C-alpha positions, 0 to 999 in steps of 0.5 A, spaced: 496 796 341 494 793 335 487 796 332 484 793 326 480 797 322 476 797 316 477 803 310 475 805 303 480 807 298 477 814 294 483 813 288 488 818 293 487 816 300 484 810 305 477 813 308 476 810 316 469 806 316 470 808 324 473 813 329 481 812 330 484 812 337 491 814 336 494 821 338 495 826 331 503 826 329 503 818 331 507 813 326 504 807 324 504 801 319 499 799 316 498 792 312 493 792 306 488 787 305 482 787 300 476 786 301 472 781 294 465 785 295 462 777 297 466 778 303 463 785 305 462 783 312 454 788 313 454 795 317 455 794 324 449 796 329 449 801 335 451 797 339 457 795 336 460 801 334 458 804 340 462 800 343 468 801 338 469 808 341 470 805 346 468 811 351 468 812 359 463 813 364 460 810 370 457 803 369 450 804 371 449 811 368 442 809 365 440 807 371 442 814 373 438 817 368 431 814 369 432 815 376 432 824 374 425 824 370 
């Protein structure tokens, strides 16, 4: 499944800006698209970051936490 990720080149390697959902040893094809400084996207919100983690759990977990207090 294709994944679009952002990274920064540190002079030696690409440093990903978010977690990569791949097993160790998985071979991939990388296509590099440079982003000009004026095209840099604003930082992701907490919700965008949380959604990118693809966490698994019950849909009503927050309601259950509210009831336990």
